[in-house]
C-alpha positions in Angstrom: -46.4 -11.9 33.8 -49.3 -12.9 36.7 -52.8 -13.2 35.2 -54.4 -10.4 37.3 -51.2 -8.5 36.7 -52.3 -8.4 32.6 -55.8 -8.6 33.7 -55.6 -5.2 35.7 -53.5 -3.5 33.1 -56.3 -4.6 30.3 -58.8 -3.1 32.7 -56.9 0.3 32.6 -56.7 0.5 29.4 -59.8 -0.3 28.7 -61.0 2.7 30.9 -58.8 5.0 29.5 -60.5 4.2 26.4 -64.0 4.7 27.3 -63.2 8.1 29.2 -61.7 9.1 25.7 -64.5 7.9 23.6 -67.9 8.5 25.0 -69.3 9.8 21.7 -68.4 6.8 19.8 -70.2 5.0 22.5 -73.4 6.9 21.9 -73.1 6.5 18.3 -72.5 2.8 18.7 -75.7 2.6 21.5 -77.9 4.3 18.6 -76.6 2.3 16.4 -77.5 -0.7 17.5 -81.0 -0.1 17.5 -81.1 -0.3 13.7 -78.2 -2.4 13.1 -77.1 -5.7 14.2 -74.0 -5.2 16.4 -74.3 -1.6 15.2 -72.7 -1.8 12.1 -72.8 -3.7 8.8 -69.4 -4.8 8.4 -68.9 -7.4 11.3 -65.0 -7.3 10.9 -65.4 -3.8 12.8 -67.3 -5.2 15.8 -65.3 -4.8 18.9 -65.5 -4.6 22.9 -66.1 -2.5 24.1 -67.6 -0.6 21.6 -65.6 0.4 18.2 -64.3 3.8 17.1 -67.0 6.0 15.4 -64.8 8.2 12.6 -65.7 11.6 11.4 -63.0 12.4 9.0 -59.8 11.2 7.7 -56.8 13.2 5.9 -53.4 11.9 4.8 -52.3 9.3 7.0 -54.9 10.4 10.3 -58.2 10.1 11.1 -60.5 11.8 13.8 -62.9 10.4 15.6 -66.5 11.7 16.5 -65.1 12.8 20.0 -62.4 14.8 18.3 -59.7 12.1 19.0 -57.1 12.4 16.2 -55.2 9.0 15.3 -52.6 8.0 13.0 -53.9 5.4 11.5 -52.3 1.9 10.1 -55.4 0.1 9.6 -55.8 1.6 6.2 -59.0 0.1 5.5 -57.8 -3.4 6.1 -55.2 -2.6 3.1 -57.6 -0.8 0.8 -56.4 2.4 1.8 -53.0 2.3 0.5 -53.4 6.0 -0.6 -53.9 7.3 2.7 -57.0 9.5 3.2 -58.1 12.1 0.8 -55.4 12.0 -2.1 -56.1 15.4 -3.4 -55.1 13.1 -6.8 -58.4 10.6 -6.1 -60.6 13.4 -5.2 -60.1 15.3 -8.4 -60.8 12.4 -10.1 -63.9 11.8 -8.0 -65.3 15.3 -8.7 -64.7 14.9 -12.5 -66.8 11.8 -12.3 -69.6 13.8 -10.4 -69.4 16.3 -13.4 -70.2 13.7 -16.4 -73.3 12.3 -14.6 -73.8 9.5 -12.1 -75.1 6.3 -12.7 -74.2 6.2 -16.6 -76.0 2.5 -17.1 -73.4 1.7 -20.4 -70.0 1.5 -21.0 -67.4 4.4 -21.1 -63.6 4.5 -21.9 -62.7 4.4 -18.4 -63.2 1.0 -17.7 -60.8 -0.2 -20.6 -58.1 2.0 -19.4 -58.0 0.6 -16.1 -57.9 -2.8 -17.7 -54.9 -1.6 -19.4 -53.6 -0.5 -16.1 -53.8 -3.9 -15.0 -53.2 -6.5 -17.4 -49.5 -4.2 -17.4 -48.8 -4.9 -13.7 -50.3 -8.5 -13.3 -48.1 -11.1 -15.3 -51.0 -13.7 -15.5 -53.8 -11.0 -16.3 -54.5 -11.4 -20.4 -57.7 -10.2 -20.0 -59.8 -8.9 -16.9 -63.4 -8.1 -15.7 -64.3 -6.1 -13.2 -66.9 -6.6 -9.9 -67.5 -4.9 -6.8 -65.6 -6.7 -4.2 -62.7 -9.4 -3.4 -65.4 -11.6 -2.4 -67.0 -11.5 -5.7 -63.8 -11.2 -7.6 -63.2 -14.5 -6.0 -66.9 -16.1 -6.5 -66.2 -15.5 -10.1 -63.1 -17.1 -10.5 -64.3 -20.4 -8.7 -67.0 -20.1 -11.2 -65.1 -19.5 -14.3 -62.5 -22.5 -13.1 -65.6 -25.1 -12.4 -67.1 -24.0 -16.3 -64.0 -24.7 -17.8 -62.7 -27.8 -16.5 -66.1 -29.3 -15.8 -64.9 -30.9 -12.6 -66.5 -30.2 -8.8 -63.7 -29.6 -6.3 -61.9 -26.8 -4.8 -58.7 -26.9 -3.3 -58.5 -24.3 -0.5 -56.6 -23.9 2.7 -56.6 -23.8 6.6 -57.4 -19.9 7.7 -57.6 -18.8 3.9 -59.7 -15.9 3.8 -61.1 -15.1 0.4 -64.1 -13.1 1.1 -67.0 -13.4 3.3 -68.7 -16.3 1.8 -65.2 -18.2 1.2 -63.5 -18.2 4.3 -61.8 -21.4 6.2 -61.2 -20.3 9.6 -60.7 -23.4 12.4 -64.2 -23.6 12.6 -66.2 -24.1 9.6 -68.3 -21.0 8.3 -71.8 -21.6 8.0 -71.7 -18.5 5.4 -69.6 -20.0 3.0 -71.0 -20.7 -0.5 -72.0 -24.5 -1.3 -69.1 -25.4 -3.5 -67.1 -28.9 -2.8 -64.1 -27.5 -1.2 -61.4 -29.5 -0.1 -59.3 -28.0 2.4 -55.1 -28.7 2.9 -52.7 -27.3 5.2 -51.3 -24.0 3.9 -47.8 -24.0 3.1 -47.1 -27.6 3.6 -45.8 -29.6 0.5 -45.9 -32.9 1.8 -49.3 -33.1 3.4 -51.0 -31.4 0.8 -50.0 -33.5 -2.1 -52.7 -36.0 -1.1 -55.5 -33.4 -1.8 -54.4 -33.4 -5.9 -56.3 -35.9 -8.3 -58.1 -35.0 -11.3 -61.5 -34.1 -9.8 -59.9 -30.7 -8.9 -61.3 -27.8 -10.4 -59.4 -25.4 -9.1 -56.7 -24.6 -6.8 -57.4 -21.3 -4.6 -54.2 -19.4 -2.5 -53.1 -16.6 -0.9 -49.4 -15.9 -1.7 -49.4 -14.5 1.6 -52.8 -15.2 4.1 -53.9 -11.6 5.3 -57.0 -12.3 7.2 -54.9 -15.5 8.5 -51.8 -13.8 10.1 -49.9 -12.7 7.5 -48.3 -15.6 7.0 -46.6 -15.5 3.5 -46.3 -19.1 1.6 -43.0 -20.1 0.5 -42.1 -19.9 -3.2 -41.5 -23.7 -3.1 -45.1 -24.3 -1.9 -46.7 -21.7 -4.6 -44.1 -24.1 -7.4 -45.8 -26.8 -6.0 -49.3 -25.8 -6.8 -48.1 -24.5 -10.1 -46.7 -27.7 -10.9 -49.8 -29.7 -9.4 -52.4 -27.7 -10.7 -50.7 -27.6 -14.4 -50.5 -31.7 -14.2 -53.8 -32.4 -13.4 -55.3 -29.9 -15.7 -56.8 -27.7 -12.9 -56.9 -23.9 -12.6 -54.4 -22.6 -10.1 -56.0 -19.1 -8.8 -53.8 -16.8 -6.9 -55.6 -14.2 -4.6 -54.1 -11.1 -4.7 -56.9 -8.8 -3.4 -54.2 -8.1 -0.6 -50.8 -9.2 -1.7 -51.0 -7.0 -5.2 -49.4 -4.2 -2.8 -46.6 -6.1 -1.7 -44.9 -5.7 -5.4 -45.8 -4.1 -8.6 -46.4 -7.3 -10.2 -48.0 -9.0 -7.6 -46.1 -11.9 -5.5 -46.5 -13.7 -8.3 -44.3 -10.9 -10.1 -42.0 -10.8 -7.1 -41.6 -14.9 -7.5 -42.4 -15.8 -10.9 -44.6 -17.7 -10.4 -47.8 -17.2 -12.4 -51.1 -18.4 -11.8 -54.0 -19.1 -14.7 -56.1 -16.8 -12.8 -55.9 -13.9 -10.5 -58.4 -11.9 -8.2 -57.9 -8.4 -7.2 -59.6 -6.1 -5.2 -59.1 -3.2 -2.4 -57.0 0.0 -3.0 -57.1 -0.6 -6.8 -60.5 0.8 -7.0 -58.7 3.9 -5.5 -60.9 3.4 -2.6 -64.3 2.9 -3.7 -65.7 -0.4 -4.1 -64.0 -2.5 -6.0 -63.2 -6.2 -7.8 -61.4 -7.8 -11.1 -60.9 -11.5 -11.8 -58.9 -12.2 -14.8 -56.5 -14.6 -16.7 -55.7 -16.3 -19.6 -57.7 -15.3 -22.6 -58.7 -19.4 -23.2 -60.1 -19.0 -19.7 -61.7 -15.3 -19.7 -63.0 -15.7 -23.3 -65.6 -17.9 -21.8 -67.7 -14.6 -20.8 -67.5 -13.3 -24.9 -70.3 -14.6 -26.8 -68.4 -13.6 -29.8 -65.9 -16.4 -28.9 -68.7 -18.7 -27.0 -71.9 -19.0 -28.2 -72.7 -20.6 -24.6 -70.5 -17.7 -23.5 -70.6 -17.4 -19.0 -73.3 -14.8 -18.3 -71.8 -12.2 -15.1 -73.3 -9.2 -14.7 -73.7 -6.3 -12.3 -75.2 -2.9 -12.2 -72.4 -1.1 -10.8 -69.5 -3.1 -11.9 -67.8 -0.5 -14.0 -69.5 2.4 -12.4 -67.8 5.5 -13.3 -66.6 6.6 -9.9 -64.6 3.6 -9.3 -63.3 3.3 -13.1 -62.1 7.0 -12.5 -60.8 6.7 -9.2 -58.9 3.5 -10.2 -57.3 5.0 -13.3 -56.0 8.0 -11.0 -54.9 6.1 -8.1 -53.1 3.8 -10.9 -50.8 6.6 -11.8 -49.9 6.9 -8.2 -48.4 3.3 -7.8 -45.3 2.6 -9.2 -42.5 0.3 -8.3 -40.9 2.6 -6.5 -43.8 3.9 -4.3 -43.9 0.3 -3.2 -40.8 -0.1 -2.6 -41.0 3.1 -0.1 -43.6 1.3 1.4 -42.5 -2.1 2.1 -38.9 -0.1 3.4 -41.1 1.4 6.0 -42.9 -1.8 6.5 -39.7 -3.4 7.1 -38.6 -0.8 9.4 -41.4 -1.2 11.9 -40.8 -5.5 12.2 -37.0 -5.1 12.2 -37.1 -2.0 15.2 -40.1 -3.5 17.1 -38.4 -6.7 16.9 -34.9 -5.8 17.9 -36.6 -3.9 20.7 -38.0 -7.2 22.1 -34.6 -8.8 22.0 -32.8 -6.2 23.6 -35.6 -5.7 26.5 -36.0 -9.7 27.0 -39.4 -9.7 26.1 -40.7 -12.7 23.7 -44.1 -12.1 24.0 -45.1 -10.2 21.0 -43.2 -11.0 17.5 -43.8 -8.7 14.4 -44.0 -10.4 11.5 -45.7 -10.4 7.6 -44.1 -8.7 4.5 -43.0 -5.6 3.2 -46.2 -2.8 3.7 -48.2 -5.7 5.5 -47.0 -6.4 9.3 -48.5 -8.7 11.2 -48.2 -8.7 15.1 -48.0 -12.1 17.1 -48.9 -12.5 20.7 -48.2 -16.2 21.5 -48.7 -17.5 24.8 -51.7 -18.6 27.0 -52.5 -15.2 27.7 -51.8 -13.8 24.2 -55.2 -13.1 23.4 -55.4 -10.7 26.5 -51.6 -9.1 25.5 -53.4 -8.3 21.8 -56.2 -6.7 23.6 -53.8 -5.0 26.2 -51.6 -3.8 22.9 -54.6 -2.6 21.1 -56.1 0.1 23.8 -52.7 1.1 24.6 -51.6 1.9 21.1 -54.9 3.7 20.9 -54.5 5.3 23.9 -51.1 7.0 22.5 -52.9 8.0 19.2 -51.9 4.8 17.4 -54.8 3.1 15.2 -54.0 -0.7 14.2 -56.0 -3.3 13.2 -57.8 -4.9 16.6 -56.6 -8.6 15.5 -53.3 -7.5 15.5 -51.9 -6.1 11.8 -50.7 -2.5 10.2 -50.9 -1.8 6.4 -48.5 1.1 5.4 -49.8 3.6 3.0 -48.5 6.0 1.1 -49.0 8.8 3.8 -47.0 7.5 6.1 -43.4 8.2 6.9 -40.5 7.5 8.9 -41.7 9.7 11.3 -44.8 7.7 11.9 -42.6 4.4 12.0 -40.7 6.3 14.7 -44.3 7.1 16.6 -45.0 3.2 16.5 -41.8 2.0 17.9 -41.9 4.7 20.5 -45.4 3.4 21.4 -43.9 -0.1 21.5 -41.1 0.5 23.5 -43.8 2.1 26.3 -46.1 -0.6 26.6 -42.9 -3.2 26.8 -41.8 -1.1 29.6 -45.6 -0.9 31.3 -45.8 -4.6 31.1 -42.5 -5.3 32.1 -43.2 -3.1 35.1 -46.1 -5.4 36.3 -44.1 -8.5 35.5 -41.6 -7.7 38.3 
């Protein structure tokens, strides 16, 4: 594949995208007048301009241009139920009828707490917040307060929220904790970072933003043993991975952390985060148990909309429904990779686990090829993550996967043609 060939393909695909989405472009230009980059969620920035969505239903989104797309972004895994699920809509309507900003305790929050503590083995008690970022922030704080130690072990390419991320270049947005960064899924090189100054070990059982990279069970078992040995708090960030098994990856692999952080879909599509763990750790927040209790507040931690939606959504998540999502994700990976093998095209690999699909583009021009793939899929009616991912949701079917495989096949044929 020549550089001119792939660059030319990229230019044609972008031109087609721009022709189809003139209203999105106009809306973006207008938004830039009051919002830096035209958004308040940096991950949605996109050249030449991002899609602007008007509505969504089931597995589909419709742009302000009236273009309807099969949606595999699924709000970066938070949209596991598909769009506008009737059960969740009914729960939100019921919450509207009870009052908006109640400013007090309702029975719904304990009900949601029971759902979560039943699902995840490490959760004896849990507290709510408003995002996965907040959940990880409070879990780290709880570990430091409990151990009276300064250091937090994290891993390369880890993402635990906008203020706790570890890309190749240091993030100036990070909280000022004493982070030490070890190689992900590498037991031997991580050994050197284990010592008695560690308050916490914070790890994603599968890195999401870091490329859909699952950690091995051996690595997670090593972290479990190491945390126990030095008295550190092992925290599993299952904000994304809790969708991969009814009991999270911790339940699937039988490796139980001291604390777990959650978020994304568990609020039914509304802002949500949660952190929890053993009673001895979580009772730090209980003044009846600890006179010097940690203070954790937040106006919307228990807002009636998220609590109601979360309880309703909890009934939609079963072992069977998650197994069905994982089966569809496996189909995407297996059939797309088989297509690559049969066509002799080795420039795209479909990776990940279950319903979380990563798309990897090796080679010097991998970034350009990824851009081409993204616009090619959009132009064929499929919305995927621009950085290379797909999340299956409950509205997807085998026909949705067929659509993806056909689009991948067409893209490969297009790229092979310009290479000849």
